[in-house]
NUZA-382405 format. One record per residue: z, x, y of N, C-alpha, C, O in turn. Coordinates in steps of 0.05 Angstrom, whole numbers, padded with zeros to 5 digits, always signed. Each point is the difference from the previous one (the first is absolute). Layout:
<marlos>
ZXYZXYZXYZXY/...
</marlos>
This chain:
<marlos>
+00000+00017-00024+00000-00017+00024+00000+00018+00025+00016+00018+00002/-00034-00024+00016-00001+00015+00025+00004-00020+00023-00013-00021+00002/+00031+00029+00016+00004-00016+00024-00007+00017+00024+00011+00022+00004/-00030-00032+00012-00008+00014+00024+00010-00016+00024-00005-00024+00002/+00018+00038+00016+00010-00013+00025-00020+00007+00022-00005+00024+00005/-00006-00044+00009-00016+00004+00023+00017-00008+00024+00007-00023+00003/-00001+00043+00014+00018-00005+00022-00012+00011+00026-00021+00012-00001/+00035-00016+00022-00009+00010+00026+00008-00019+00022+00009-00023-00005/-00012+00031+00029+00006-00016+00024-00016-00026-00001-00023+00001-00009/+00035-00023+00019-00016-00024+00002-00026+00004+00015-00001+00015+00020/-00021-00027-00029-00027+00001+00011-00016+00024-00008-00021+00006+00011/+00030+00009-00032-00016+00022-00009-00020-00009-00022-00017+00016-00008/+00019-00041-00001-00020-00010-00019+00010-00003-00028-00016-00004-00018/+00042+00004+00014+00011+00000-00027-00008-00024-00017-00009+00003-00023/+00012-00027+00034-00005-00024-00016-00029-00002-00009-00006-00004-00023/-00012+00007+00042-00029-00003-00007-00008+00022-00019-00015-00006-00020/+00023+00031+00024-00007+00022-00017+00012-00004-00028-00013+00005-00020/+00038-00013+00019+00013-00005-00026-00015-00021-00017-00003+00004-00024/-00006-00025+00037-00015-00020-00014-00026+00011-00011-00007-00006-00023/-00007+00022+00038-00025+00012-00009+00005+00019-00023-00014-00001-00020/+00034+00018+00022+00007+00019-00021+00008-00015-00025-00009+00007-00022/+00026-00027+00024+00009-00015-00023-00023-00013-00014-00001+00001-00025/-00017-00013+00040-00023-00013-00013-00018+00021-00014-00009-00005-00022/+00005+00027+00035-00017+00021-00011+00011+00012-00026-00015+00006-00018/+00042-00003+00017+00012+00012-00023+00009-00021-00021+00006+00007-00023/-00006-00032+00031+00010-00021-00018+00030+00001-00002+00012-00008-00021/+00002+00016+00042+00029+00002+00001+00012-00023+00015-00013-00011+00019/+00037+00003-00026+00014-00020+00015+00009+00012+00027+00009+00023+00001/-00012-00039+00020+00009+00008+00027+00023-00019+00008-00003-00024-00001/+00025+00036+00009+00023-00015+00009+00003+00006+00030+00008+00022+00007/-00013-00042+00010+00004+00003+00028+00029-00007+00005+00008-00023-00001/+00008+00043+00006+00029-00003+00000+00011-00020+00021+00019-00014-00005/-00032+00012+00028+00009-00019+00020-00003-00029-00011+00018-00016+00003/-00041+00011-00015-00005-00027-00011+00019-00004-00024+00011-00022-00004/-00008+00042-00013+00018-00001-00023+00028-00008+00008+00013-00017-00012/-00003+00030+00034+00027-00005+00010+00002-00029+00011+00019-00014-00004/-00040+00006+00019+00000-00026+00012+00000-00022-00022+00015-00019+00003/-00031+00022-00023-00002-00020-00022+00026-00003-00015+00007-00021-00010/+00009+00042+00009+00025+00001-00016+00025-00001+00017+00022+00000-00010/-00025+00000+00037+00023-00001+00018+00017+00025-00002+00025-00002+00000/-00037+00025-00003+00014+00025-00004+00007+00014+00027-00009+00021+00006/+00026-00035+00009+00008+00009+00026+00030+00005+00002+00016-00012-00015/-00008+00030+00033+00028+00005+00005+00009-00010+00027+00024+00001+00007/-00043-00011+00009+00007-00010+00026-00024-00004+00018-00023-00001-00009/+00028-00002+00035-00021-00005+00020+00005+00018+00024+00022+00002+00010/-00043+00012-00001+00001+00017+00023-00009-00015+00025-00023-00005+00004/+00043-00003+00012-00006-00017+00024-00019+00015+00020-00018-00012+00011/+00023+00038-00008-00015+00015+00020-00030+00001-00008-00018-00003+00017/+00013+00007-00043-00028+00002-00010-00011-00027-00009-00024-00002-00006/+00041-00018+00005-00008-00026-00009-00012+00002-00028-00022-00010-00005/+00036+00023-00013-00010+00005-00027+00022-00001-00021+00023+00008+00006/-00029-00017-00029+00018+00001-00023+00004+00029-00008-00018+00016+00002/+00042-00010-00012+00007+00027-00009-00001-00002-00031+00016-00014-00012/-00033+00030+00000-00002-00001-00029+00023+00015-00012+00012+00018+00012/-00005-00027-00037+00021+00013-00015-00014+00018-00021-00010-00010-00020/+00009+00036+00025-00014+00018-00017+00010+00000-00029-00015+00002-00019/+00041-00005+00016+00012+00000-00027-00009-00025-00016-00007+00003-00023/+00006-00026+00036-00009-00024-00013-00030+00002-00007-00009-00009-00021/-00006+00021+00039-00029+00003-00005-00004+00018-00024-00016-00007-00018/+00030+00029+00017-00003+00019-00023+00007-00014-00026-00013+00004-00020/+00035-00019+00020+00009-00014-00024-00021-00019-00010-00006-00002-00023/-00007-00013+00042-00021-00019-00007-00025+00015-00010-00013-00009-00019/+00007+00032+00031-00023+00016-00010+00005+00010-00028-00019+00002-00016/+00044+00005+00010+00006+00010-00027-00006-00020-00022-00004+00008-00023/+00002-00033+00030-00005-00021-00020-00030-00004-00004-00008-00017-00017/-00009+00031+00031-00029-00003-00003-00008+00021-00021+00002+00024+00004/-00013-00034-00026-00008+00018-00022-00030+00000-00002-00012-00017-00014/-00001+00036+00027-00029+00003-00002-00005+00030-00001+00016+00016+00009/-00040-00008-00019-00005+00028-00004-00002+00017+00026+00011+00022+00002/-00024-00033+00018-00004+00015+00025+00002-00019+00024-00010-00023-00001/+00022+00033+00022+00005-00018+00023-00001+00016+00026+00007+00024+00001/-00016-00037+00020+00000+00010+00027+00020-00017+00016-00002-00025-00001/+00020+00038+00014+00018-00015+00018-00007+00009+00028-00006+00023+00006/+00006-00043+00012-00009+00005+00028+00018-00011+00020+00008-00023-00001/+00000+00040+00020+00015-00009+00024+00008+00025+00015-00002+00023-00010/+00012-00027+00035+00009+00024+00015+00026+00011-00012+00010+00021+00009/+00002-00035-00028+00024+00011-00014-00005+00004-00030+00019+00004-00015/-00044-00005+00006-00007+00003-00028+00010+00027-00011+00008+00002-00023/-00008+00019+00040+00009+00026-00008+00030+00001-00008+00009+00019-00012/+00005-00040+00019+00029-00002-00006+00005-00013-00027+00023-00001-00010/-00044-00008-00003+00002-00013-00026-00005+00021-00022-00010+00022+00005/+00018-00028-00030-00005+00018-00022-00030+00001-00004-00014-00021-00002/+00003+00045+00001-00029+00004-00004-00005+00028-00010+00017+00017+00000/-00042-00012-00008-00008+00026-00010-00011+00018+00022+00005+00024+00001/-00021-00036+00016-00011+00014+00023+00000-00018+00025+00001-00024-00002/-00001+00037+00025-00001-00014+00025-00025+00009+00015-00006+00024+00003/-00009-00044+00007-00023+00006+00017+00006-00012+00027+00004-00024+00003/-00002+00042+00017+00007-00009+00027-00027-00002+00016-00015+00019+00002/+00010-00043+00008-00023-00004+00017+00008+00006+00029+00021-00008+00009/-00038+00023+00005+00006+00009+00027-00023-00010+00018-00022-00006-00009/+00028+00005+00035-00021-00007+00020+00008+00012+00026+00023+00003+00007/-00043+00004+00008+00003+00011+00027+00015-00021+00017-00006-00024-00001/+00026+00032+00017+00015-00019+00017-00018-00018+00017+00006-00024+00003/-00028+00034+00008-00018-00016+00016-00012-00022-00017-00003-00023+00009/-00004+00030-00034-00011-00020-00019+00021-00021-00006-00006-00024-00002/+00031+00033-00002+00022-00020-00005+00004-00019+00023+00004-00024-00004/-00006+00034+00028+00002-00017+00024-00022-00021-00001+00005-00024+00005/-00029+00032-00011-00023-00018-00001+00005-00021-00022-00005-00024+00005/+00013+00033-00028+00005-00019-00022+00023-00019+00006-00002-00024-00007/+00023+00034+00020+00022-00017+00007-00009-00022+00019+00009-00023-00002/-00025+00030+00021-00011-00020+00019-00017-00021-00014+00002-00023+00005/-00019+00033-00024-00016-00019-00016+00017-00019-00016-00008-00023-00005/+00031+00032-00004+00018-00016-00016+00017-00019+00018+00015-00017-00010/-00017+00020+00036+00015-00016+00018+00029+00007+00003+00017-00016+00008/-00010+00041-00014+00028+00010+00002+00008+00003+00029-00017+00004+00018/+00042-00006-00012+00011+00006+00026-00003+00030+00005-00003+00016-00019/+00003-00009+00045-00002+00029+00006+00024+00015-00011-00003+00023-00009/+00026-00036+00009+00024+00012-00011-00002+00007-00030+00006+00022-00009/-00016-00042-00006-00004+00005-00029-00021+00021-00005+00003+00018-00017/-00025-00019+00032-00021+00020-00003+00011+00028+00006-00005+00018-00016/+00019-00015+00038+00010+00027+00007+00021+00010-00019+00002+00024-00005/+00014-00042-00007+00020+00008-00020-00015+00011-00024+00009+00020-00012/-00030-00033+00004-00016+00010-00023-00015+00026+00006-00002+00018-00017/-00008-00016+00042-00013+00025+00008+00020+00023-00001-00006+00022-00010/+00030-00026+00020+00020+00020+00000+00008+00008-00029+00003+00024-00006/-00001-00044-00012+00006+00006-00028-00022+00017-00012+00006+00017-00017/-00031-00022+00024-00022+00016-00010+00001+00028+00011-00003+00020-00015/+00008-00017+00041+00002+00027+00012+00023+00016-00013-00003+00024-00005/+00025-00037-00001+00023+00013-00012-00002+00003-00030+00017+00012-00013/-00039-00022+00002-00005+00002-00029+00023-00012-00017+00008+00012-00020/+00002-00035+00028+00024-00011-00013-00005-00006-00030+00016+00009-00016/-00038-00023+00010-00005-00006-00029-00004+00025-00016+00010+00003-00022/-00025+00016+00033-00006+00025-00014+00026+00016-00005+00005+00009-00023/+00012-00007+00043+00025+00015-00003+00018-00013-00021+00012+00014-00016/-00009-00040+00018+00016-00015-00020-00011+00005-00028+00015+00005-00019/-00041-00006+00016-00012+00003-00027+00004+00029-00010+00006+00004-00023/-00009+00015+00040+00004+00028-00008+00029+00005-00009+00005+00015-00018/+00014-00028+00032+00028+00003-00008+00006-00011-00027+00020+00007-00012/-00037-00025+00002+00005-00012-00027-00006+00019-00022+00009-00004-00023/-00023+00026+00028-00007+00020-00020-00024-00008-00017-00007+00015-00019/-00006-00037+00025-00024-00008-00015-00024+00015+00011+00001+00012+00021/-00022-00013-00037-00026+00011+00009-00011-00019+00022-00003-00024-00004/-00003+00036+00027-00009-00015+00023-00027+00010+00009-00005+00024+00003/-00013-00043+00002-00027+00005+00010-00003-00014+00026+00011-00022+00004/-00027+00033+00014-00006-00013+00026-00030-00005+00002-00016+00017-00008/+00009-00040+00019-00028-00006+00005-00002-00012+00028+00014-00020+00006/-00031+00032+00011-00004-00010+00027-00021-00022-00001-00022+00004-00011/+00029-00027+00023-00019-00023+00000-00016-00002+00025-00017-00018+00003/+00023+00035+00017-00013-00002+00026-00030+00002-00003-00011+00019-00011/-00003-00039+00022-00029+00000+00001-00014-00003-00027-00024+00004-00003/+00039-00012-00018-00011-00003-00027+00001-00030-00008+00017-00015+00009/-00037+00007-00025+00001-00027-00010+00021-00002-00022+00007+00020-00012/+00003-00044+00007+00019-00003-00022-00012+00009-00027+00014+00011-00017/-00040-00016+00013-00012+00009-00025+00000+00030-00003+00005+00011-00022/-00010+00003+00043+00001+00030-00001+00028+00010-00006+00003+00018-00016/+00017-00030+00030+00028+00008-00005+00007-00006-00029+00013+00016-00013/-00021-00040+00004+00007-00007-00028-00013+00020-00020+00013+00007-00019/-00037+00002+00025-00013+00020-00017+00017+00026-00001+00002+00012-00021/+00009-00004+00043+00016+00024+00001+00026-00004-00017+00008+00018-00014/+00003-00042+00016+00025-00006-00015-00006-00001-00030+00016+00010-00016/-00038-00021+00008-00007-00002-00028-00003+00029-00011+00010+00005-00023/-00022+00013+00037-00002+00028-00009+00027+00012-00004+00005+00014-00020/+00013-00018+00039+00027+00011-00002+00014-00012-00025+00013+00014-00015/-00014-00040+00012+00014-00014-00022-00012+00009-00027+00016+00006-00018/-00042-00004+00016-00012+00009-00026+00008+00028-00006+00007+00007-00023/-00007+00011+00043+00008+00028-00005+00029+00001-00008+00007+00014-00019/+00011-00029+00033+00028+00000-00007+00005-00012-00028+00015+00011-00015/-00028-00034+00009+00003-00012-00026-00009+00018-00022+00012+00001-00022/-00034+00014+00027-00010+00019-00020+00021+00023-00005+00003+00008-00023/+00009+00001+00044+00021+00021-00002+00024-00011-00016+00011+00015-00016/-00004-00040+00021+00022-00012-00015-00006-00002-00030+00017+00007-00016/-00042-00015+00010-00007-00002-00028+00000+00028-00014+00010+00002-00022/-00019+00018+00036+00000+00027-00011+00029+00009-00005+00005+00012-00021/+00012-00017+00039+00028+00009-00003+00014-00015-00023+00017+00012-00014/-00024-00037+00010+00011-00015-00023-00009+00012-00026+00016+00001-00019/-00041+00008+00017-00010+00012-00025+00015+00026-00006+00005+00006-00024/+00001+00009+00044+00014+00026-00005+00029-00004-00008+00012+00017-00012/+00000-00040+00019+00028-00005-00007+00004-00008-00029+00022+00001-00010/-00044-00009-00003+00002-00008-00028+00004+00023-00019+00003-00004-00024/
</marlos>
């Protein structure tokens, strides 16, 4: 079983790319925000951001009950879940501003996400986990092109996992 986490700052293209990759590989894709919403996996509400606060422990527990051979989990906090590799999607801050505006975000929300990207928050958190972390820049690329890059990474990593399993026997 291989679990790939696709993470990154909001508006880097995670959801669209994860769907394309999942379809191409025939893997289940779990969009963690939707997953949490459907199951009520929250620990509270953030008044300032006007957003539910997900309960990472409850989400992980619910994910542990999914028994499938290969899975992609996607969210800006996917790197905090149990997984084999993390792929962080990145984007130029100017591109993030443009995407935030297209999504109808407030300037405050947009700038908070731009700052998170500049500070490499998702990347740093993922690196601290000790897992294998890959970065892919989505700036100026189509979702199909980015998905193609991810598929190559996943296939190479899955191949390495298979080889290491054979040597352990």
